[in-house]
PDB file of the backbone (N, CA, C, O) and the ligand in Angstrom, with CONECT records:
HET     ZN  A 101       1
ATOM      1  N   UNK A   1       0.988  -1.151  -0.032  1.00  0.00           N
ATOM      2  CA  UNK A   1       0.096  -0.052   0.115  1.00  0.00           C
ATOM      3  C   UNK A   1       0.899   1.349  -0.007  1.00  0.00           C
ATOM      4  O   UNK A   1       1.802   1.595   0.794  1.00  0.00           O
ATOM      5  N   UNK A   2       0.577   2.184  -0.942  1.00  0.00           N
ATOM      6  CA  UNK A   2       1.349   3.514  -0.960  1.00  0.00           C
ATOM      7  C   UNK A   2       1.063   4.214   0.182  1.00  0.00           C
ATOM      8  O   UNK A   2      -0.081   4.286   0.633  1.00  0.00           O
ATOM      9  N   UNK A   3       2.031   4.744   0.690  1.00  0.00           N
ATOM     10  CA  UNK A   3       1.902   5.740   1.813  1.00  0.00           C
ATOM     11  C   UNK A   3       2.695   7.032   1.740  1.00  0.00           C
ATOM     12  O   UNK A   3       3.810   6.970   1.221  1.00  0.00           O
ATOM     13  N   UNK A   4       2.282   8.114   2.165  1.00  0.00           N
ATOM     14  CA  UNK A   4       2.923   9.260   1.950  1.00  0.00           C
ATOM     15  C   UNK A   4       2.617  10.312   3.217  1.00  0.00           C
ATOM     16  O   UNK A   4       1.589  10.228   3.889  1.00  0.00           O
ATOM     17  N   UNK A   5       3.606  11.262   3.434  1.00  0.00           N
ATOM     18  CA  UNK A   5       3.282  12.046   4.419  1.00  0.00           C
ATOM     19  C   UNK A   5       2.559  13.395   3.804  1.00  0.00           C
ATOM     20  O   UNK A   5       2.930  14.008   2.802  1.00  0.00           O
ATOM     21  N   UNK A   6       1.383  13.720   4.691  1.00  0.00           N
ATOM     22  CA  UNK A   6       0.879  14.998   4.265  1.00  0.00           C
ATOM     23  C   UNK A   6       0.894  15.940   5.462  1.00  0.00           C
ATOM     24  O   UNK A   6       1.023  15.527   6.614  1.00  0.00           O
ATOM     25  N   UNK A   7       0.765  17.147   5.160  1.00  0.00           N
ATOM     26  CA  UNK A   7       0.935  18.315   6.205  1.00  0.00           C
ATOM     27  C   UNK A   7      -0.482  18.594   6.679  1.00  0.00           C
ATOM     28  O   UNK A   7      -1.332  18.936   5.858  1.00  0.00           O
ATOM     29  N   UNK A   8      -0.776  18.462   7.988  1.00  0.00           N
ATOM     30  CA  UNK A   8      -1.874  18.590   8.575  1.00  0.00           C
ATOM     31  C   UNK A   8      -1.796  20.005   9.399  1.00  0.00           C
ATOM     32  O   UNK A   8      -1.058  20.125  10.376  1.00  0.00           O
ATOM     33  N   UNK A   9      -2.533  20.946   8.966  1.00  0.00           N
ATOM     34  CA  UNK A   9      -2.513  22.218   9.867  1.00  0.00           C
ATOM     35  C   UNK A   9      -3.421  22.123  11.034  1.00  0.00           C
ATOM     36  O   UNK A   9      -4.434  21.424  11.045  1.00  0.00           O
ATOM     37  N   UNK A  10      -2.965  22.939  12.123  1.00  0.00           N
ATOM     38  CA  UNK A  10      -3.476  23.063  13.150  1.00  0.00           C
ATOM     39  C   UNK A  10      -4.852  23.776  13.069  1.00  0.00           C
ATOM     40  O   UNK A  10      -5.020  24.700  12.273  1.00  0.00           O
ATOM     41  N   UNK A  11      -5.805  23.357  13.870  1.00  0.00           N
ATOM     42  CA  UNK A  11      -7.126  23.976  13.603  1.00  0.00           C
ATOM     43  C   UNK A  11      -7.854  23.897  14.943  1.00  0.00           C
ATOM     44  O   UNK A  11      -7.575  23.022  15.763  1.00  0.00           O
ATOM     45  N   UNK A  12      -8.779  24.809  15.150  1.00  0.00           N
ATOM     46  CA  UNK A  12      -9.586  24.480  16.405  1.00  0.00           C
ATOM     47  C   UNK A  12     -11.049  24.306  15.902  1.00  0.00           C
ATOM     48  O   UNK A  12     -11.547  24.898  14.945  1.00  0.00           O
ATOM     49  N   UNK A  13     -11.631  23.427  16.682  1.00  0.00           N
ATOM     50  CA  UNK A  13     -12.935  23.024  16.464  1.00  0.00           C
ATOM     51  C   UNK A  13     -13.795  23.811  17.364  1.00  0.00           C
ATOM     52  O   UNK A  13     -13.555  23.893  18.569  1.00  0.00           O
ATOM     53  N   UNK A  14     -14.845  24.421  16.767  1.00  0.00           N
ATOM     54  CA  UNK A  14     -15.661  25.266  17.524  1.00  0.00           C
ATOM     55  C   UNK A  14     -16.755  24.510  18.480  1.00  0.00           C
ATOM     56  O   UNK A  14     -17.215  23.409  18.178  1.00  0.00           O
ATOM     57  N   UNK A  15     -17.053  25.088  19.445  1.00  0.00           N
ATOM     58  CA  UNK A  15     -18.171  24.276  20.218  1.00  0.00           C
ATOM     59  C   UNK A  15     -19.282  24.105  19.496  1.00  0.00           C
ATOM     60  O   UNK A  15     -19.844  25.049  18.941  1.00  0.00           O
ATOM     61  N   UNK A  16     -19.699  22.884  19.440  1.00  0.00           N
ATOM     62  CA  UNK A  16     -21.068  22.593  18.712  1.00  0.00           C
ATOM     63  C   UNK A  16     -21.747  21.371  19.470  1.00  0.00           C
ATOM     64  O   UNK A  16     -21.190  20.787  20.400  1.00  0.00           O
ATOM     65  N   UNK A  17     -22.915  21.068  19.016  1.00  0.00           N
ATOM     66  CA  UNK A  17     -23.688  20.092  19.555  1.00  0.00           C
ATOM     67  C   UNK A  17     -23.390  18.967  18.795  1.00  0.00           C
ATOM     68  O   UNK A  17     -23.063  19.164  17.624  1.00  0.00           O
ATOM     69  N   UNK A  18     -23.437  17.817  19.221  1.00  0.00           N
ATOM     70  CA  UNK A  18     -23.227  16.522  18.544  1.00  0.00           C
ATOM     71  C   UNK A  18     -24.276  15.568  19.003  1.00  0.00           C
ATOM     72  O   UNK A  18     -24.538  15.378  20.191  1.00  0.00           O
ATOM     73  N   UNK A  19     -24.839  15.000  18.037  1.00  0.00           N
ATOM     74  CA  UNK A  19     -25.843  13.967  18.355  1.00  0.00           C
ATOM     75  C   UNK A  19     -25.149  12.815  18.458  1.00  0.00           C
ATOM     76  O   UNK A  19     -24.405  12.360  17.589  1.00  0.00           O
ATOM     77  N   UNK A  20     -25.428  12.243  19.717  1.00  0.00           N
ATOM     78  CA  UNK A  20     -24.784  11.071  19.964  1.00  0.00           C
ATOM     79  C   UNK A  20     -25.889   9.854  20.127  1.00  0.00           C
ATOM     80  O   UNK A  20     -27.078  10.124  20.298  1.00  0.00           O
ATOM     81  N   UNK A  21     -25.488   8.722  20.073  1.00  0.00           N
ATOM     82  CA  UNK A  21     -26.515   7.640  20.175  1.00  0.00           C
ATOM     83  C   UNK A  21     -26.268   7.038  21.467  1.00  0.00           C
ATOM     84  O   UNK A  21     -25.207   6.430  21.609  1.00  0.00           O
ATOM     85  N   UNK A  22     -27.080   7.113  22.427  1.00  0.00           N
ATOM     86  CA  UNK A  22     -27.211   6.662  23.708  1.00  0.00           C
ATOM     87  C   UNK A  22     -28.028   5.139  23.835  1.00  0.00           C
ATOM     88  O   UNK A  22     -28.940   4.772  23.094  1.00  0.00           O
ATOM     89  N   UNK A  23     -27.598   4.573  24.674  1.00  0.00           N
ATOM     90  CA  UNK A  23     -28.548   3.348  24.892  1.00  0.00           C
ATOM     91  C   UNK A  23     -28.583   3.176  26.481  1.00  0.00           C
ATOM     92  O   UNK A  23     -27.719   3.521  27.287  1.00  0.00           O
ATOM     93  N   UNK A  24     -29.756   2.578  26.709  1.00  0.00           N
ATOM     94  CA  UNK A  24     -30.165   2.399  28.173  1.00  0.00           C
ATOM     95  C   UNK A  24     -29.724   0.962  28.350  1.00  0.00           C
ATOM     96  O   UNK A  24     -30.154   0.095  27.588  1.00  0.00           O
ATOM     97  N   UNK A  25     -28.975   0.711  29.222  1.00  0.00           N
ATOM     98  CA  UNK A  25     -28.420  -0.710  29.707  1.00  0.00           C
ATOM     99  C   UNK A  25     -29.136  -1.044  30.877  1.00  0.00           C
ATOM    100  O   UNK A  25     -29.306  -0.195  31.751  1.00  0.00           O
ATOM    101  N   UNK A  26     -29.561  -2.159  30.981  1.00  0.00           N
ATOM    102  CA  UNK A  26     -30.200  -2.763  32.274  1.00  0.00           C
ATOM    103  C   UNK A  26     -29.060  -3.876  32.636  1.00  0.00           C
ATOM    104  O   UNK A  26     -28.639  -4.764  31.894  1.00  0.00           O
ATOM    105  N   UNK A  27     -28.697  -3.599  33.908  1.00  0.00           N
ATOM    106  CA  UNK A  27     -27.692  -4.623  34.123  1.00  0.00           C
ATOM    107  C   UNK A  27     -27.558  -4.553  35.715  1.00  0.00           C
ATOM    108  O   UNK A  27     -28.258  -3.814  36.407  1.00  0.00           O
ATOM    109  N   UNK A  28     -26.635  -5.358  36.181  1.00  0.00           N
ATOM    110  CA  UNK A  28     -26.473  -5.521  37.653  1.00  0.00           C
ATOM    111  C   UNK A  28     -25.162  -4.953  37.990  1.00  0.00           C
ATOM    112  O   UNK A  28     -24.173  -5.440  37.441  1.00  0.00           O
ATOM    113  N   UNK A  29     -25.009  -3.859  38.930  1.00  0.00           N
ATOM    114  CA  UNK A  29     -23.906  -3.315  39.251  1.00  0.00           C
ATOM    115  C   UNK A  29     -22.981  -4.087  39.959  1.00  0.00           C
ATOM    116  O   UNK A  29     -23.351  -4.778  40.908  1.00  0.00           O
ATOM    117  N   UNK A  30     -21.810  -4.043  39.595  1.00  0.00           N
ATOM    118  CA  UNK A  30     -20.761  -5.053  40.044  1.00  0.00           C
ATOM    119  C   UNK A  30     -20.474  -4.595  41.494  1.00  0.00           C
ATOM    120  O   UNK A  30     -20.105  -5.513  42.227  1.00  0.00           O
ATOM    121  N   UNK A  31     -20.553  -3.527  41.993  1.00  0.00           N
ATOM    122  CA  UNK A  31     -20.344  -3.155  43.377  1.00  0.00           C
ATOM    123  C   UNK A  31     -21.363  -3.336  44.278  1.00  0.00           C
ATOM    124  O   UNK A  31     -21.125  -3.789  45.398  1.00  0.00           O
ATOM    125  N   UNK A  32     -22.616  -2.995  43.877  1.00  0.00           N
ATOM    126  CA  UNK A  32     -23.649  -3.021  44.990  1.00  0.00           C
ATOM    127  C   UNK A  32     -24.722  -4.077  44.696  1.00  0.00           C
ATOM    128  O   UNK A  32     -25.692  -4.355  45.401  1.00  0.00           O
ATOM    129  N   UNK A  33     -24.322  -4.678  43.381  1.00  0.00           N
ATOM    130  CA  UNK A  33     -25.175  -5.822  43.149  1.00  0.00           C
ATOM    131  C   UNK A  33     -26.652  -5.418  43.049  1.00  0.00           C
ATOM    132  O   UNK A  33     -27.456  -6.259  43.452  1.00  0.00           O
ATOM    133  N   UNK A  34     -27.090  -4.356  42.613  1.00  0.00           N
ATOM    134  CA  UNK A  34     -28.277  -4.000  42.463  1.00  0.00           C
ATOM    135  C   UNK A  34     -28.685  -3.807  40.837  1.00  0.00           C
ATOM    136  O   UNK A  34     -27.907  -3.388  39.979  1.00  0.00           O
ATOM    137  N   UNK A  35     -29.994  -4.182  40.629  1.00  0.00           N
ATOM    138  CA  UNK A  35     -30.292  -4.223  39.292  1.00  0.00           C
ATOM    139  C   UNK A  35     -30.508  -2.747  38.940  1.00  0.00           C
ATOM    140  O   UNK A  35     -31.424  -2.115  39.465  1.00  0.00           O
ATOM    141  N   UNK A  36     -29.722  -2.228  38.109  1.00  0.00           N
ATOM    142  CA  UNK A  36     -30.135  -0.668  37.703  1.00  0.00           C
ATOM    143  C   UNK A  36     -30.007  -0.646  36.202  1.00  0.00           C
ATOM    144  O   UNK A  36     -29.671  -1.611  35.516  1.00  0.00           O
ATOM    145  N   UNK A  37     -30.311   0.555  35.766  1.00  0.00           N
ATOM    146  CA  UNK A  37     -30.162   1.034  34.300  1.00  0.00           C
ATOM    147  C   UNK A  37     -29.431   2.118  34.160  1.00  0.00           C
ATOM    148  O   UNK A  37     -29.495   2.985  35.032  1.00  0.00           O
ATOM    149  N   UNK A  38     -28.657   2.267  33.117  1.00  0.00           N
ATOM    150  CA  UNK A  38     -27.872   3.449  33.055  1.00  0.00           C
ATOM    151  C   UNK A  38     -27.779   3.914  31.623  1.00  0.00           C
ATOM    152  O   UNK A  38     -27.616   3.036  30.775  1.00  0.00           O
ATOM    153  N   UNK A  39     -27.854   5.054  31.270  1.00  0.00           N
ATOM    154  CA  UNK A  39     -27.787   5.626  29.757  1.00  0.00           C
ATOM    155  C   UNK A  39     -26.325   5.829  29.650  1.00  0.00           C
ATOM    156  O   UNK A  39     -25.653   6.336  30.549  1.00  0.00           O
ATOM    157  N   UNK A  40     -25.856   5.414  28.514  1.00  0.00           N
ATOM    158  CA  UNK A  40     -24.504   5.485  27.976  1.00  0.00           C
ATOM    159  C   UNK A  40     -24.291   5.279  26.529  1.00  0.00           C
ATOM    160  O   UNK A  40     -25.074   4.622  25.843  1.00  0.00           O
ATOM    161  N   UNK A  41     -23.294   5.809  26.099  1.00  0.00           N
ATOM    162  CA  UNK A  41     -22.943   5.877  24.700  1.00  0.00           C
ATOM    163  C   UNK A  41     -21.791   5.135  24.401  1.00  0.00           C
ATOM    164  O   UNK A  41     -21.334   5.045  23.261  1.00  0.00           O
ATOM    165  N   UNK A  42     -21.236   4.521  25.546  1.00  0.00           N
ATOM    166  CA  UNK A  42     -20.195   3.631  25.228  1.00  0.00           C
ATOM    167  C   UNK A  42     -20.463   2.356  25.509  1.00  0.00           C
ATOM    168  O   UNK A  42     -21.636   1.984  25.488  1.00  0.00           O
ATOM    169  N   UNK A  43     -19.416   1.456  25.824  1.00  0.00           N
ATOM    170  CA  UNK A  43     -19.715   0.015  25.965  1.00  0.00           C
ATOM    171  C   UNK A  43     -20.611  -0.077  27.399  1.00  0.00           C
ATOM    172  O   UNK A  43     -20.764   0.856  28.187  1.00  0.00           O
ATOM    173  N   UNK A  44     -21.117  -1.325  27.520  1.00  0.00           N
ATOM    174  CA  UNK A  44     -21.790  -1.695  28.376  1.00  0.00           C
ATOM    175  C   UNK A  44     -21.170  -1.214  29.909  1.00  0.00           C
ATOM    176  O   UNK A  44     -20.011  -1.501  30.207  1.00  0.00           O
ATOM    177  N   UNK A  45     -21.983  -0.521  30.764  1.00  0.00           N
ATOM    178  CA  UNK A  45     -21.312  -0.017  32.078  1.00  0.00           C
ATOM    179  C   UNK A  45     -21.292  -1.261  33.050  1.00  0.00           C
ATOM    180  O   UNK A  45     -22.017  -2.247  32.920  1.00  0.00           O
ATOM    181  N   UNK A  46     -20.534  -1.104  33.852  1.00  0.00           N
ATOM    182  CA  UNK A  46     -20.259  -2.148  34.917  1.00  0.00           C
ATOM    183  C   UNK A  46     -21.037  -1.707  36.271  1.00  0.00           C
ATOM    184  O   UNK A  46     -21.597  -2.569  36.948  1.00  0.00           O
ATOM    185  N   UNK A  47     -21.054  -0.384  36.632  1.00  0.00           N
ATOM    186  CA  UNK A  47     -21.457   0.055  37.827  1.00  0.00           C
ATOM    187  C   UNK A  47     -22.631   1.047  37.507  1.00  0.00           C
ATOM    188  O   UNK A  47     -22.829   1.645  36.449  1.00  0.00           O
ATOM    189  N   UNK A  48     -23.375   1.085  38.686  1.00  0.00           N
ATOM    190  CA  UNK A  48     -24.425   2.027  38.662  1.00  0.00           C
ATOM    191  C   UNK A  48     -23.999   3.519  38.722  1.00  0.00           C
ATOM    192  O   UNK A  48     -22.814   3.849  38.661  1.00  0.00           O
ATOM    193  N   UNK A  49     -24.923   4.320  38.834  1.00  0.00           N
ATOM    194  CA  UNK A  49     -24.510   5.858  38.915  1.00  0.00           C
ATOM    195  C   UNK A  49     -24.319   6.202  40.123  1.00  0.00           C
ATOM    196  O   UNK A  49     -23.781   7.295  40.293  1.00  0.00           O
ATOM    197  N   UNK A  50     -24.677   5.427  41.266  1.00  0.00           N
ATOM    198  CA  UNK A  50     -24.303   5.961  42.632  1.00  0.00           C
ATOM    199  C   UNK A  50     -22.965   5.606  42.960  1.00  0.00           C
ATOM    200  O   UNK A  50     -22.201   6.292  43.639  1.00  0.00           O
ATOM    201  N   UNK A  51     -22.665   4.264  42.335  1.00  0.00           N
ATOM    202  CA  UNK A  51     -21.224   3.634  42.675  1.00  0.00           C
ATOM    203  C   UNK A  51     -20.147   4.274  41.743  1.00  0.00           C
ATOM    204  O   UNK A  51     -18.970   4.402  42.084  1.00  0.00           O
ATOM    205  N   UNK A  52     -20.642   4.658  40.560  1.00  0.00           N
ATOM    206  CA  UNK A  52     -19.571   5.407  39.771  1.00  0.00           C
ATOM    207  C   UNK A  52     -20.333   6.586  39.119  1.00  0.00           C
ATOM    208  O   UNK A  52     -20.813   6.411  37.999  1.00  0.00           O
ATOM    209  N   UNK A  53     -20.472   7.759  39.738  1.00  0.00           N
ATOM    210  CA  UNK A  53     -20.985   8.866  39.215  1.00  0.00           C
ATOM    211  C   UNK A  53     -20.642   9.101  37.915  1.00  0.00           C
ATOM    212  O   UNK A  53     -19.556   8.646  37.554  1.00  0.00           O
ATOM    213  N   UNK A  54     -21.392   9.779  37.021  1.00  0.00           N
ATOM    214  CA  UNK A  54     -21.024   9.935  35.632  1.00  0.00           C
ATOM    215  C   UNK A  54     -19.822  11.157  35.738  1.00  0.00           C
ATOM    216  O   UNK A  54     -18.727  11.041  35.189  1.00  0.00           O
ATOM    217  N   UNK A  55     -20.146  12.095  36.376  1.00  0.00           N
ATOM    218  CA  UNK A  55     -19.031  13.142  36.546  1.00  0.00           C
ATOM    219  C   UNK A  55     -18.254  13.016  37.857  1.00  0.00           C
ATOM    220  O   UNK A  55     -18.337  13.779  38.819  1.00  0.00           O
ATOM    221  N   UNK A  56     -17.517  11.972  37.744  1.00  0.00           N
ATOM    222  CA  UNK A  56     -16.674  11.791  39.140  1.00  0.00           C
ATOM    223  C   UNK A  56     -16.063  12.835  39.387  1.00  0.00           C
ATOM    224  O   UNK A  56     -15.480  13.329  38.422  1.00  0.00           O
ATOM    225  N   UNK A  57     -15.982  13.370  40.373  1.00  0.00           N
ATOM    226  CA  UNK A  57     -15.238  14.345  40.951  1.00  0.00           C
ATOM    227  C   UNK A  57     -13.605  14.178  40.992  1.00  0.00           C
ATOM    228  O   UNK A  57     -13.088  13.533  41.905  1.00  0.00           O
ATOM    229  N   UNK A  58     -12.947  14.689  40.132  1.00  0.00           N
ATOM    230  CA  UNK A  58     -11.590  14.453  39.936  1.00  0.00           C
ATOM    231  C   UNK A  58     -10.934  14.939  41.141  1.00  0.00           C
ATOM    232  O   UNK A  58     -11.236  16.069  41.526  1.00  0.00           O
ATOM    233  N   UNK A  59     -10.021  14.209  41.840  1.00  0.00           N
ATOM    234  CA  UNK A  59      -9.352  14.538  42.813  1.00  0.00           C
ATOM    235  C   UNK A  59      -7.942  15.259  42.264  1.00  0.00           C
ATOM    236  O   UNK A  59      -6.918  14.641  41.974  1.00  0.00           O
ATOM    237  N   UNK A  60      -8.104  16.528  42.197  1.00  0.00           N
ATOM    238  CA  UNK A  60      -6.975  17.189  41.936  1.00  0.00           C
ATOM    239  C   UNK A  60      -5.925  17.318  42.910  1.00  0.00           C
ATOM    240  O   UNK A  60      -6.196  17.506  44.096  1.00  0.00           O
ATOM    241  N   UNK A  61      -4.824  17.235  42.517  1.00  0.00           N
ATOM    242  CA  UNK A  61      -3.918  17.202  43.620  1.00  0.00           C
ATOM    243  C   UNK A  61      -3.463  18.694  43.803  1.00  0.00           C
ATOM    244  O   UNK A  61      -2.750  19.357  43.051  1.00  0.00           O
ATOM    245  N   UNK A  62      -3.978  19.011  44.838  1.00  0.00           N
ATOM    246  CA  UNK A  62      -3.598  20.388  45.432  1.00  0.00           C
ATOM    247  C   UNK A  62      -2.005  20.553  45.464  1.00  0.00           C
ATOM    248  O   UNK A  62      -1.239  19.703  45.919  1.00  0.00           O
ATOM    249  N   UNK A  63      -1.628  21.782  44.909  1.00  0.00           N
ATOM    250  CA  UNK A  63      -0.235  22.035  45.051  1.00  0.00           C
ATOM    251  C   UNK A  63       0.125  22.082  46.657  1.00  0.00           C
ATOM    252  O   UNK A  63      -0.587  22.659  47.478  1.00  0.00           O
ATOM    253  N   UNK A  64       1.347  21.383  46.976  1.00  0.00           N
ATOM    254  CA  UNK A  64       1.629  21.318  48.265  1.00  0.00           C
ATOM    255  C   UNK A  64       1.726  22.567  48.982  1.00  0.00           C
ATOM    256  O   UNK A  64       2.365  23.495  48.488  1.00  0.00           O
ATOM    257  N   UNK A  65       1.132  22.684  50.139  1.00  0.00           N
ATOM    258  CA  UNK A  65       1.011  23.751  50.883  1.00  0.00           C
ATOM    259  C   UNK A  65       2.553  24.170  51.271  1.00  0.00           C
ATOM    260  O   UNK A  65       3.311  23.481  51.954  1.00  0.00           O
ATOM    261  N   UNK A  66       2.849  25.437  50.694  1.00  0.00           N
ATOM    262  CA  UNK A  66       3.986  25.960  51.074  1.00  0.00           C
ATOM    263  C   UNK A  66       4.040  26.361  52.446  1.00  0.00           C
ATOM    264  O   UNK A  66       3.114  26.899  53.054  1.00  0.00           O
ATOM    265  N   UNK A  67       5.343  26.029  52.977  1.00  0.00           N
ATOM    266  CA  UNK A  67       5.330  26.761  54.421  1.00  0.00           C
ATOM    267  C   UNK A  67       5.439  28.175  54.431  1.00  0.00           C
ATOM    268  O   UNK A  67       6.195  28.891  53.774  1.00  0.00           O
ATOM    269  N   UNK A  68       4.467  28.514  55.376  1.00  0.00           N
ATOM    270  CA  UNK A  68       4.342  30.021  55.467  1.00  0.00           C
ATOM    271  C   UNK A  68       5.656  30.512  56.333  1.00  0.00           C
ATOM    272  O   UNK A  68       6.118  29.948  57.325  1.00  0.00           O
ATOM    273  N   UNK A  69       6.130  31.699  55.704  1.00  0.00           N
ATOM    274  CA  UNK A  69       7.171  32.342  56.326  1.00  0.00           C
ATOM    275  C   UNK A  69       6.644  32.758  57.804  1.00  0.00           C
ATOM    276  O   UNK A  69       5.560  33.308  57.996  1.00  0.00           O
ATOM    277  N   UNK A  70       7.494  32.442  58.734  1.00  0.00           N
ATOM    278  CA  UNK A  70       7.216  32.769  60.115  1.00  0.00           C
ATOM    279  C   UNK A  70       7.658  34.281  60.328  1.00  0.00           C
ATOM    280  O   UNK A  70       8.570  34.842  59.721  1.00  0.00           O
ATOM    281  N   UNK A  71       6.888  34.803  61.251  1.00  0.00           N
ATOM    282  CA  UNK A  71       7.384  36.185  61.576  1.00  0.00           C
ATOM    283  C   UNK A  71       8.612  36.172  62.291  1.00  0.00           C
ATOM    284  O   UNK A  71       8.612  35.383  63.236  1.00  0.00           O
ATOM    285  N   UNK A  72       9.597  36.778  62.126  1.00  0.00           N
ATOM    286  CA  UNK A  72      10.839  36.760  63.019  1.00  0.00           C
ATOM    287  C   UNK A  72      11.282  38.122  63.476  1.00  0.00           C
ATOM    288  O   UNK A  72      11.179  39.136  62.786  1.00  0.00           O
ATOM    289  N   UNK A  73      11.724  38.078  64.545  1.00  0.00           N
ATOM    290  CA  UNK A  73      12.067  39.164  65.100  1.00  0.00           C
ATOM    291  C   UNK A  73      13.653  39.231  64.958  1.00  0.00           C
ATOM    292  O   UNK A  73      14.300  38.301  65.441  1.00  0.00           O
ATOM    293  N   UNK A  74      14.272  40.212  64.364  1.00  0.00           N
ATOM    294  CA  UNK A  74      15.592  40.320  64.180  1.00  0.00           C
ATOM    295  C   UNK A  74      16.257  41.210  65.354  1.00  0.00           C
ATOM    296  O   UNK A  74      15.811  42.286  65.754  1.00  0.00           O
ATOM    297  N   UNK A  75      17.157  40.694  65.721  1.00  0.00           N
ATOM    298  CA  UNK A  75      17.911  41.465  66.786  1.00  0.00           C
ATOM    299  C   UNK A  75      18.938  42.457  65.955  1.00  0.00           C
ATOM    300  O   UNK A  75      19.731  42.003  65.130  1.00  0.00           O
ATOM    301  N   UNK A  76      18.853  43.619  66.210  1.00  0.00           N
ATOM    302  CA  UNK A  76      19.791  44.383  65.446  1.00  0.00           C
ATOM    303  C   UNK A  76      21.005  44.752  66.415  1.00  0.00           C
ATOM    304  O   UNK A  76      20.850  45.059  67.597  1.00  0.00           O
ATOM    305  N   UNK A  77      22.212  44.682  65.770  1.00  0.00           N
ATOM    306  CA  UNK A  77      23.591  44.619  66.588  1.00  0.00           C
ATOM    307  C   UNK A  77      23.902  46.228  67.031  1.00  0.00           C
ATOM    308  O   UNK A  77      24.637  46.624  67.935  1.00  0.00           O
ATOM    309  N   UNK A  78      23.125  46.975  66.125  1.00  0.00           N
ATOM    310  CA  UNK A  78      23.504  48.447  66.440  1.00  0.00           C
ATOM    311  C   UNK A  78      22.425  48.952  67.315  1.00  0.00           C
ATOM    312  O   UNK A  78      21.221  48.923  67.061  1.00  0.00           O
ATOM    313  N   UNK A  79      22.996  49.417  68.372  1.00  0.00           N
ATOM    314  CA  UNK A  79      22.119  50.118  69.376  1.00  0.00           C
ATOM    315  C   UNK A  79      22.001  51.636  69.208  1.00  0.00           C
ATOM    316  O   UNK A  79      22.909  52.417  69.491  1.00  0.00           O
ATOM    317  N   UNK A  80      20.728  52.010  68.695  1.00  0.00           N
ATOM    318  CA  UNK A  80      20.519  53.290  68.419  1.00  0.00           C
ATOM    319  C   UNK A  80      20.050  54.078  69.624  1.00  0.00           C
ATOM    320  O   UNK A  80      19.609  55.222  69.506  1.00  0.00           O
ATOM    321  N   UNK A  81      20.143  53.492  70.709  1.00  0.00           N
ATOM    322  CA  UNK A  81      19.661  54.141  71.834  1.00  0.00           C
ATOM    323  C   UNK A  81      20.797  55.253  72.111  1.00  0.00           C
ATOM    324  O   UNK A  81      20.685  56.027  73.062  1.00  0.00           O
TER     325      UNK A  81
HETATM  326 ZN    ZN A 101     -23.818   0.139  42.394  1.00  0.00          ZN2+
END
């Protein structure tokens, strides 16, 4: 098969609505073993929405708290009195 390289320019896709095909699966959740149904557009889900919420809150790693500088009292060697 013949192949060659072509230049692909960078482009931005504008926000748009896309019609997706969703299906409602009836299944048994693997975690709570409850019969549930879940609408999905991907493969068959394994967990119910309560065990695996659709918008799982991402645990973003907070930047490590920097040690706050402590107030310090500096002793001056020069006596101005
Ligand atoms: Zn569940």
